[in-house]
C-alpha positions in Angstrom: 44.1 123.6 61.9 45.9 122.0 64.8 46.0 118.2 65.1 43.7 116.9 68.0 46.4 114.6 69.2 48.9 117.4 69.5 46.4 119.4 71.5 45.8 116.5 73.9 49.5 116.0 74.3 50.1 119.7 75.1 47.2 119.5 77.7 48.7 116.5 79.4 52.2 118.1 79.4 50.7 121.3 81.0 49.0 119.2 83.7 52.3 117.4 84.4 54.2 120.6 84.6 51.7 122.1 87.0 51.8 118.9 89.2 55.6 118.7 89.4 56.1 122.5 89.7 57.7 122.7 86.3 56.5 126.3 85.6 54.6 127.7 82.6 54.0 126.0 79.2 56.8 126.1 76.7 56.6 128.9 74.0 58.2 129.4 70.6 60.5 131.9 72.2 62.2 129.4 74.5 65.4 128.4 72.8 65.6 125.1 74.9 62.1 124.1 73.9 61.2 121.7 71.0 58.6 124.3 69.9 61.3 126.9 69.4 60.7 129.2 66.3 63.8 130.8 64.9 62.2 133.6 62.9 59.9 134.6 65.7 62.7 134.6 68.2 65.0 136.7 66.0 62.2 139.3 65.3 61.3 139.6 68.9 65.0 139.9 70.0 65.6 142.7 67.4 62.6 144.6 68.5 63.2 144.4 72.2 67.1 144.7 72.4 69.5 147.6 71.5 72.5 147.1 69.4 74.8 146.7 72.3 72.5 144.1 73.8 72.2 142.3 70.5 76.0 142.1 70.3 76.3 140.8 73.9 73.5 138.3 73.2 75.3 137.1 70.1 78.6 136.6 72.0 76.7 134.7 74.7 75.1 132.4 72.1 78.5 131.8 70.4 80.0 130.9 73.7 77.2 128.5 74.6 77.5 126.8 71.1 81.2 126.3 71.6 80.6 124.9 75.0 78.0 122.4 73.7 80.2 121.4 70.9 83.1 120.8 73.3 80.8 118.7 75.6 79.6 116.6 72.7 83.1 115.9 71.6 84.1 114.9 75.2 81.0 112.6 75.4 81.9 110.9 72.1 85.6 110.4 73.1 84.6 109.1 76.6 82.1 106.5 75.3 83.8 105.6 72.0 85.1 102.3 73.3 81.7 101.4 74.7 80.1 102.2 71.4 82.5 99.9 69.5 82.0 97.1 72.1 78.2 97.4 71.8 78.4 97.3 68.0 80.5 94.1 68.1 78.0 92.5 70.5 75.0 93.4 68.3 76.9 91.9 65.3 77.6 88.7 67.1 74.0 88.3 68.2 72.8 88.8 64.7 75.2 86.1 63.4 74.2 83.7 66.2 70.4 84.2 65.6 70.8 83.1 62.0 72.4 79.7 63.0 69.9 79.2 65.8 66.9 79.5 63.5 68.0 76.3 61.7 68.5 74.4 64.9 65.0 75.3 66.1 63.5 74.2 62.8 65.2 70.8 63.1 64.1 70.5 66.8 60.5 71.1 65.8 60.7 68.3 63.2 62.1 65.9 65.7 59.4 66.6 68.3 56.8 66.0 65.7 58.3 62.6 64.8 58.4 61.6 68.5 54.8 62.6 69.0 53.6 60.5 66.1 55.5 57.5 67.4 54.1 57.9 70.9 50.6 58.1 69.5 51.1 54.9 67.5 52.4 52.9 70.5 49.6 54.1 72.8 47.0 53.0 70.3 48.6 49.7 69.9 48.8 49.0 73.7 45.4 50.3 74.7 43.8 46.9 74.9 46.6 45.3 76.8 46.8 48.2 79.3 43.2 47.6 80.5 43.8 43.9 80.9 47.0 44.6 82.9 45.2 47.0 85.2 42.6 44.4 86.0 45.3 41.9 86.8 47.1 44.3 89.2 43.8 44.9 91.0 43.3 41.2 91.5 46.8 40.8 92.7 46.4 43.6 95.3 43.2 42.1 96.6 44.9 38.7 96.9 47.8 40.3 98.9 45.3 41.9 101.3 43.6 38.6 101.8 46.9 36.9 102.4 47.7 39.7 105.0 44.4 39.1 106.7 44.9 35.3 106.8 48.3 35.7 108.4 47.3 38.6 110.7 46.7 36.5 113.9 50.0 34.8 113.4 51.8 38.1 112.9 50.2 39.5 116.1 51.5 36.5 118.0 54.9 37.0 116.6 54.9 40.7 117.6 53.9 39.6 121.2 56.7 37.1 121.3 59.2 39.7 120.1 57.6 42.4 122.3 57.2 44.5 119.3 53.8 45.7 120.4 53.6 48.8 118.3 53.9 46.9 115.0 51.2 44.4 116.1 48.8 47.2 117.1 49.5 49.1 113.8 48.8 45.9 111.8 45.5 45.4 113.5 44.4 49.0 113.3 45.0 49.1 109.6 42.8 46.1 109.0 40.2 46.6 111.8 37.8 48.5 109.6 37.9 45.9 106.8 37.4 43.0 109.3 34.5 44.8 110.9 32.8 45.6 107.6 33.0 42.1 106.1 32.7 40.0 109.3 29.2 38.8 108.2 30.7 37.0 105.3 31.3 33.3 106.0 34.9 33.5 104.6 35.7 36.4 106.9 34.1 35.1 110.1 36.9 32.7 111.1 39.5 35.3 110.2 37.7 37.9 112.4 37.5 35.5 115.3 41.1 34.6 115.1 42.1 38.3 115.0 40.0 39.1 118.0 41.6 36.3 120.0 45.1 37.6 118.9 44.2 41.2 119.9 43.0 39.9 123.3 46.4 38.3 123.8 48.1 41.6 122.7 45.9 43.6 125.1 46.8 41.3 128.0 50.5 41.6 127.1 50.3 45.4 127.1 48.6 45.4 130.5 51.3 43.2 131.9 53.9 45.6 130.4 52.0 48.5 132.1 52.1 46.7 135.5 55.9 46.3 135.5 57.4 48.6 138.2 60.8 48.6 136.6 59.4 49.8 133.3 60.6 53.2 132.0 58.4 56.2 131.4 58.7 55.8 127.7 57.4 52.2 127.9 54.6 53.4 130.2 53.5 56.1 127.7 53.8 53.7 124.7 51.8 50.9 126.4 49.0 53.3 127.3 48.9 54.8 123.8 48.7 51.3 122.3 45.9 50.2 124.6 44.0 53.3 123.7 44.4 52.5 120.0 43.1 49.0 120.7 39.9 50.6 122.2 40.6 50.1 125.9 38.4 52.5 128.0 40.4 55.7 128.9 38.8 56.1 132.4 40.7 53.1 133.8 43.9 53.7 131.8 44.4 57.2 133.1 44.4 56.0 136.7 46.9 53.2 135.9 49.0 55.7 134.0 49.2 58.2 136.9 49.8 55.4 139.5 52.7 54.0 137.5 54.1 57.6 136.8 53.9 58.4 140.5 56.2 55.5 141.4 58.9 56.7 139.1 58.5 60.4 140.0 58.6 59.6 143.7 61.8 57.7 143.2 63.3 60.8 141.6 62.1 62.9 144.6 63.6 60.4 147.1 67.0 60.6 145.4 66.9 64.4 145.3 65.8 64.5 148.9 68.8 62.3 149.8 71.2 64.8 148.1 69.4 67.8 149.8 69.6 66.3 153.2 73.3 65.6 152.6 73.9 69.2 151.8 72.1 70.3 154.9 74.2 68.0 157.1 77.4 69.2 155.6 76.5 72.9 155.7 78.6 73.6 158.8 81.7 71.9 157.4 81.7 72.9 153.8 83.0 76.1 152.4 80.9 77.9 149.8 81.8 76.3 146.5 82.6 78.3 143.4 79.6 78.4 141.1 79.7 78.9 137.4 77.8 82.1 136.5 76.1 80.6 133.5 74.6 77.1 133.3 72.9 75.7 130.1 69.2 75.6 130.5 67.6 72.5 129.1 64.0 72.7 128.1 62.2 69.4 127.5 59.2 69.5 125.2 56.3 67.1 125.1 57.9 65.3 122.2 61.4 65.0 123.5 62.6 61.6 124.7 62.9 61.0 128.4 65.8 59.0 129.7 64.7 55.4 129.9 66.6 54.8 133.1 66.4 57.1 136.1 69.6 59.0 136.7 71.7 57.0 139.1 72.5 59.4 142.0 75.7 58.5 143.7 76.8 59.6 147.2 79.4 61.9 145.8 76.7 64.0 144.3 76.0 65.3 147.8 78.7 67.8 147.4 77.2 69.4 144.2 76.4 73.1 144.3 72.9 74.6 144.1 73.0 75.2 140.4 74.0 71.6 139.7 71.3 70.4 142.0 68.6 72.4 140.2 69.8 71.2 136.9 69.7 67.6 138.2 66.1 68.3 139.3 65.2 69.4 135.9 66.9 66.5 134.2 65.1 64.0 136.4 62.0 65.0 138.2 60.9 68.1 136.3 61.7 66.5 132.9 59.8 63.4 133.7 56.8 65.3 135.1 56.8 67.5 132.0 56.7 64.4 129.8 54.0 62.7 131.9 51.8 65.8 131.6 52.3 66.1 127.9 51.7 62.4 127.3 48.6 62.4 129.5 47.1 65.4 127.7 47.8 63.8 124.3 46.3 60.5 125.3 43.4 61.4 127.6 42.5 65.0 127.0 41.8 64.9 123.2 38.4 66.2 122.0 35.8 63.7 120.9 36.3 64.7 117.3 39.9 63.6 117.6 39.0 60.3 119.2 39.3 61.4 122.8 37.1 60.6 125.8 34.0 62.7 126.6 35.1 62.8 130.3 38.0 65.2 129.7 37.0 67.3 132.7 37.3 64.4 135.1 40.6 63.4 133.6 42.0 66.9 133.8 41.0 67.2 137.5 42.8 63.9 138.2 45.9 65.3 136.5 45.8 68.6 138.5 45.6 66.7 141.8 48.4 64.4 140.7 50.7 67.2 139.7 49.8 69.4 142.7 50.8 66.7 145.2 54.1 66.0 143.5 55.0 69.7 143.0 54.3 70.2 146.7 56.8 67.5 147.6 59.3 68.8 145.0 59.1 72.3 146.5 59.8 70.9 149.9 62.9 69.1 148.7 64.2 72.2 147.0 63.5 74.1 150.1 65.7 71.7 152.1 68.5 72.1 149.6 68.2 75.9 149.6 68.2 76.0 153.4 71.4 73.9 153.3 73.2 76.4 151.0 76.0 78.1 153.0 75.7 81.8 153.5 78.2 83.9 151.6 78.7 87.5 150.5 77.6 86.7 146.9 74.1 85.4 146.2 74.4 85.3 142.4 74.5 81.4 142.1 71.6 81.0 144.6 69.4 83.6 142.8 70.2 82.1 139.4 69.2 78.6 140.7 66.0 80.0 142.2 65.3 81.7 138.9 65.6 78.4 137.0 63.4 76.8 139.6 60.7 79.5 139.3 60.8 79.6 135.5 60.4 75.8 135.2 57.5 75.6 137.6 55.9 78.5 135.9 56.3 76.6 132.6 54.4 73.7 134.1 51.6 76.2 135.0 51.4 77.2 131.3 51.3 73.6 130.3 48.6 72.7 132.8 45.7 75.3 132.8 43.9 76.5 135.9 47.0 75.9 138.1 49.4 78.4 139.6 52.6 76.7 140.6 54.5 80.0 139.9 53.1 81.3 143.2 54.3 78.2 145.0 57.8 78.7 143.5 57.6 82.4 144.5 56.8 81.5 148.0 60.0 79.4 148.2 62.0 82.2 146.7 60.6 84.6 149.4 61.5 82.0 152.1 65.0 81.9 150.7 65.2 85.7 150.6 63.9 85.9 154.2 66.5 83.3 155.3 69.3 85.3 153.6 68.0 88.5 155.2 68.1 86.9 158.6 71.6 85.6 157.9 72.6 89.1 156.8 71.2 90.6 160.0 73.0 88.0 162.1 76.2 88.7 160.3 75.8 92.4 160.9 75.2 91.8 164.6 78.2 89.6 164.8 80.3 92.1 163.0 79.1 94.9 165.4 80.0 92.7 168.4 83.4 91.9 167.0 84.1 95.6 166.2 83.0 96.6 169.7 85.2 93.9 171.2 88.2 95.1 169.2 87.6 98.7 170.3 87.2 97.6 174.0 90.4 95.6 173.9 92.3 98.4 172.2 91.1 100.9 174.8 92.0 98.5 177.6 95.4 97.7 176.3 98.3 99.6 178.1 99.8 102.4 176.2 103.3 103.7 176.7 103.5 107.4 177.4 105.1 109.5 174.7 106.1 113.2 174.3 103.0 113.9 172.2 100.7 112.0 174.6 97.7 114.3 174.1 98.0 114.3 170.4 98.5 110.6 170.3 95.4 110.0 172.5 93.3 112.3 170.2 94.5 110.4 167.1 93.9 107.1 168.8 90.3 107.9 169.7 89.6 109.4 166.3 90.9 106.3 164.5 88.7 104.1 166.6 85.6 106.2 165.9 86.3 106.4 162.2 87.0 102.7 162.0 83.9 101.8 163.9 81.5 104.1 161.9 83.1 103.1 158.6 83.0 99.4 159.3 79.3 99.7 160.3 78.4 101.6 157.1 80.5 99.4 154.9 79.0 96.2 156.3 75.4 97.5 155.8 76.2 98.6 152.2 77.8 95.2 151.4 74.9 93.3 152.7 72.4 95.4 150.8 74.4 95.0 147.6 74.6 91.3 148.1 70.8 91.0 148.7 70.3 93.1 145.6 71.0 90.0 143.6 67.4 88.9 144.3 66.1 92.0 142.5 68.0 91.7 139.2 65.7 92.3 136.2 67.0 89.1 134.5 65.2 87.0 137.1 61.6 86.3 136.3 60.5 86.4 139.9 62.1 89.8 140.4 59.6 91.6 138.2 56.6 90.4 140.2 55.2 93.3 142.2 54.3 91.3 145.2 57.8 89.8 145.5 59.4 93.2 145.2 57.1 94.7 147.8 57.7 92.0 150.4 61.4 91.5 149.7 62.6 95.0 149.2 60.4 96.8 151.8 59.7 94.2 154.5 62.7 91.9 154.4 65.6 94.0 153.4 64.8 97.6 154.5 62.8 96.8 157.6 64.2 93.3 158.4 67.9 94.1 157.9 68.7 97.8 157.8 66.2 99.2 160.2 66.4 96.1 162.5 70.2 96.4 162.6 69.9 100.1 163.6 67.5 99.2 166.4 69.8 96.4 167.5 72.7 98.8 167.5 70.8 101.2 169.7 69.8 98.4 172.1 73.4 97.2 172.2 75.0 100.5 173.1 72.3 101.1 175.7 73.0 97.7 177.3 76.7 98.7 177.5 75.7 101.9 179.3 73.8 99.8 181.9 76.6 97.5 182.7 78.3 97.7 186.1 81.9 97.4 184.8 81.4 99.8 181.9 84.4 101.6 180.4 83.9 105.4 180.4 86.0 105.9 177.4 84.0 103.3 175.4 80.8 105.1 176.5 82.2 108.4 175.2 83.3 106.8 171.9 79.9 105.2 171.4 78.0 108.4 172.2 80.0 110.1 169.5 79.2 107.2 167.1 75.5 107.5 167.8 75.7 111.2 167.2 77.5 110.6 163.8 74.8 108.1 162.9 72.1 110.5 163.9 73.6 113.3 161.9 74.3 111.8 158.5 75.2 108.1 158.4 71.7 106.7 159.0 70.2 109.0 156.4 72.9 108.1 153.9 72.5 104.3 154.5 68.7 104.4 154.3 68.8 106.5 151.1 71.3 104.1 149.7 69.1 101.1 150.5 66.0 102.8 149.0 67.9 103.8 145.9 69.4 100.3 145.3 66.1 98.5 145.9 64.1 101.2 144.0 61.8 101.9 147.0 59.7 105.0 146.1 56.6 104.6 148.2 57.5 104.9 151.9 54.0 104.4 153.2 54.0 101.9 156.2 57.8 102.0 156.5 59.8 103.1 159.6 60.4 106.8 159.1 63.9 108.2 159.2 63.1 110.6 162.0 62.2 107.7 164.3 65.6 106.0 163.8 67.6 109.1 164.1 65.7 110.2 167.2 66.5 106.8 168.7 70.2 107.2 167.8 70.3 110.7 169.4 68.5 109.5 172.6 71.0 106.6 172.8 73.9 109.0 172.4 72.5 111.3 175.0 72.1 108.4 177.4 75.7 107.2 176.8 77.0 110.7 177.3 75.1 111.2 180.5 76.4 107.8 181.8 79.9 108.9 180.8 79.5 112.1 182.8 78.1 110.3 185.8 80.8 107.6 185.7 83.7 110.1 185.5 82.1 112.3 188.0 81.7 109.3 190.3 85.4 108.4 190.0 86.5 111.9 190.9 83.8 112.1 193.6 85.0 108.9 195.2 88.5 110.3 195.3 87.4 113.6 196.9 85.1 111.9 199.4 87.8 109.6 200.6 90.3 112.4 200.9 87.8 114.3 203.1 86.9 111.2 205.2 90.5 110.1 205.9 91.9 113.6 207.0 91.8 114.8 210.6 90.2 118.2 210.2 90.2 119.0 213.9 93.9 118.1 214.6 95.4 119.3 211.3 98.0 122.1 211.4 98.2 125.4 209.6 98.0 124.8 205.8 101.3 125.2 203.9 100.3 123.7 200.5 97.4 122.5 198.5 96.5 118.9 199.2 97.8 116.3 196.7 94.3 115.1 195.9 93.4 118.5 194.3 96.4 118.2 191.9 95.2 114.6 191.1 91.7 115.9 190.4 93.2 118.4 187.9 95.3 115.8 186.3 92.2 113.5 185.8 90.2 116.4 184.5 93.0 117.2 182.0 93.0 113.6 180.8 89.2 113.7 180.5 89.4 117.0 178.6 91.9 115.4 176.1 89.6 112.4 175.6 86.4 114.5 175.2 88.2 117.1 173.0 89.3 114.4 170.6 85.7 113.5 169.8 83.6 116.6 170.5 83.7 120.3 169.6 84.5 122.9 172.3 81.1 124.5 172.4 80.2 128.0 173.7 81.8 129.3 176.9 80.8 132.4 178.8 83.5 135.1 179.1 85.3 135.1 182.4 84.5 138.0 184.8 87.3 140.4 185.8 87.1 139.6 189.6 86.8 135.9 189.3 90.4 135.1 190.4 90.4 137.4 193.4 87.5 136.4 195.6 87.9 137.0 199.4 86.3 135.3 202.3 86.8 137.8 205.1 83.0 137.8 205.1 80.5 135.3 203.7 79.4 137.0 200.5 76.3 136.3 198.6 76.4 136.8 194.8 73.6 136.6 192.3 73.8 137.0 188.6 77.6 137.7 188.7 77.2 140.9 190.8 78.4 141.3 194.5 75.5 141.7 197.0 75.4 144.9 198.9 74.8 142.9 202.1 77.7 141.3 203.9 77.4 139.3 207.1 80.3 138.3 209.3 80.1 135.1 211.3 80.2 137.1 214.5 77.1 139.0 213.6 74.8 136.2 212.6 74.5 132.5 213.2 76.4 130.4 210.7 73.4 128.3 209.7 71.5 131.5 208.9 74.3 132.7 206.7 74.3 129.4 204.8 70.6 129.6 204.3 70.8 133.2 203.0 73.5 132.1 200.6 71.2 129.4 199.1 68.4 131.9 199.0 70.3 134.3 196.8 72.1 131.7 194.7 70.6 130.3 191.5 69.4 126.7 191.5 72.0 124.4 189.9 70.9 121.0 188.5 73.8 118.7 189.2 72.7 115.7 187.1 71.1 117.6 184.2 71.6 116.2 180.7 74.7 117.5 179.0 75.1 118.8 175.5 77.2 117.2 172.8 80.1 119.7 173.4 83.4 119.5 175.4 82.6 122.3 177.9 79.1 120.9 178.6 80.5 117.4 179.3 83.3 118.7 181.6 80.9 121.1 183.3 78.7 118.1 184.2 81.7 116.2 185.6 82.9 119.2 187.6 79.4 119.9 189.0 79.1 116.3 190.2 82.6 116.4 191.7 82.1 119.7 193.5 78.7 118.6 194.8 80.3 115.5 196.3 83.0 117.7 197.9 80.4 120.0 199.3 78.3 117.1 200.8 81.5 115.5 202.2 82.6 118.7 203.9 79.1 119.2 205.4 79.5 115.8 207.2 82.8 116.8 208.9 83.6 119.1 211.8 86.6 121.4 211.2 89.0 123.4 213.2 90.2 126.8 212.2 93.2 125.4 210.3 90.9 122.8 208.7 88.7 125.6 207.4 91.7 127.5 206.0 92.9 124.3 204.3 89.5 124.0 202.6 89.9 127.7 201.6 93.3 127.0 200.0 92.0 124.0 198.2 89.0 125.8 196.9 91.1 128.7 195.7 93.4 126.3 193.9 90.5 124.6 192.2 89.0 128.0 191.3 92.2 129.0 189.6 92.3 126.1 187.2 88.8 124.8 186.9 87.3 127.8 185.1 88.7 126.7 181.8 86.7 123.4 182.0 83.2 124.8 182.6 80.8 126.6 180.3 79.7 129.2 182.9 82.2 130.3 185.5 79.4 131.6 187.7 78.3 127.9 188.3 81.8 127.1 189.4 82.0 130.1 191.8 78.6 129.3 193.3 79.6 125.6 194.1 83.0 126.6 195.4 81.5 129.4 197.5 79.1 126.8 199.0 82.0 124.6 199.9 83.7 127.3 201.8 80.4 128.4 203.4 79.6 124.9 204.5 83.1 124.5 205.9 82.7 127.7 207.9 79.4 126.5 209.2 80.9 123.2 210.3 84.0 125.0 211.8 84.4 125.3 215.6 86.5 128.5 215.2 85.7 130.0 211.8 88.4 132.4 210.8 89.5 132.6 207.2 93.1 133.1 206.0 94.1 136.3 204.3 93.6 136.2 200.5 97.2 137.1 199.7 98.5 134.3 201.9 96.1 131.9 200.1 97.3 133.0 196.7 100.9 132.7 197.8 100.4 129.1 199.0 98.7 128.2 195.8 101.4 129.7 193.7 104.0 127.8 195.6 102.1 124.5 195.0 
């Protein structure tokens, strides 16, 4: 029958195999199992395998046996040295344990002897020990009595040596005993003498507290000692704060002197080099404050903003921190800790006291920040403001129910607003300087060269590129500089209200958008000047167009990306700025067209007014003024072509160059009218009116497009309209009419390449000839071939 223990073991083994996935239970047929049965395995193998399989199985078993034998030999050879060493160690341990047993036996015997001796001595001295203990107790009592007898004298010695802390400590240690045994006759005199000595100590401490030249450490120590002597806390807190105010206001006065010195020298001093990292000193409530206020010398007026903030921390802020901590430890303890029950009143006094001084301190720092020179790098300034903000915020954490962090944040916002205004002023000054440079460059005389047109084109393109690039670069530089206020390492930069006001209102709206509006107003003011330079107007119109097309969008996107502005609600939309830029460019371009048209018109009007049209001879050439007009238009075409694209131009009609005036013809829509009236058939005024009736209405001063042909068309229209009105005011002879005919044909031959629609040119030139014929005493036109011959010769 199977052993119960073996059954239990097999059961546990089966459970372990099932838990760890070990497979089925071992059988007698498993050659690797400890339950392997040779006879059963052989019988089963003979029954199930053929002869060939038996031989193969035998060969496999022989091979495995040889492999195992080889592995065992290798294992023995590899670990032989270790086996030998282990055997030696075991042998040595066995030898050592034999000698150690004797030593332990001797030690036990010695310990037993010592124990017996100690017991004997203790029994012998038991009686003497009790007597000695009683004597020591009597001696301690006598020493205490001696200390009480000499206590008044010791307190007076401490007062004379100004060692008040030792005197108070001596009294506090014995006050309970004196109070407990004061009813005994032997203690009555001692108690009275001690009370008198304590009164003198109290008076000395109050005198020490009243000294103005006393340090903050002496102030704190005196108040603490008075509290230990039982002085009422209500009066001491007022004295403590009054004395502390004197020292702190002295610190503020010295700091204010330095800040005002920096403000006075702001215009003369260059921005100093500031170290990027300054050690930050944090003063805890238990740190020692400098006994003597830092002596601020006049040369400290040249210190930079970081040094100034560190000096504030070492003097005023450190002292204020120590005053608050000492006040809380002395006057704001709970009644269980020995504090006053009027802690609420004491806390309110402290809040008012700290609030008034912090307000003065913020004003002093504001003066120093305002005196900091403006530069392209605001890293030192923002680091100093971060230290200022963090230290005031730490005071808020030290003093509950206060929020000096918001006060500090307000000063940081004021500093940021001042830097934004300075950046805007710098951008305005840079724009004015760039415009002045361009104006001077355009006004400077230029020597003619062989490639004059190409040089003029390159010249204007360079000015345009430089002006737009300088404007964009200055805005990007200023935004990058102001980004120092939003660095994540600054504690104030993570405040949502600060980011909203600074990024959205001050930088984007107050600098970038405000500068774009100023730029628009500036270029428009140049357009309204009497002595305006037409080339400058043309250049600025193209600049406004470039800003409208891409630059404004790029700069605003750059600003929003750098400052992480995602919500655009309430901000000036991009479309409003670009529309203003386009309107300004349109106004400048219209002014350019009007100005250039007025120049050519003045020349044409004077040429008509000074000529004697009644006494002139038969025309032999084109008047010089017409060639001058073409030269001026060619120069204008070069200038405009350097900045604007050509634009669309209507194809020229086939009969445009051969228009005859043997009759006054009326054309509409490019086709010749079927009606033709000679001056002999109808009155000249009637013919002119019929011409106007059949002609399309032409707006002379209509806004032009941002293309070369549109601009030149506007100039040509203004010039020809002036020529038309000038001719209408003159009376002409037959030769005068023919001279007008020759001039008009000359203009028609060359002006068609400058206008967008040749029909507009033909209508205006036809009106000139028609008006001249109306104003002619003997209207007779010259033959067309003669007109063409004269123009070719000219």
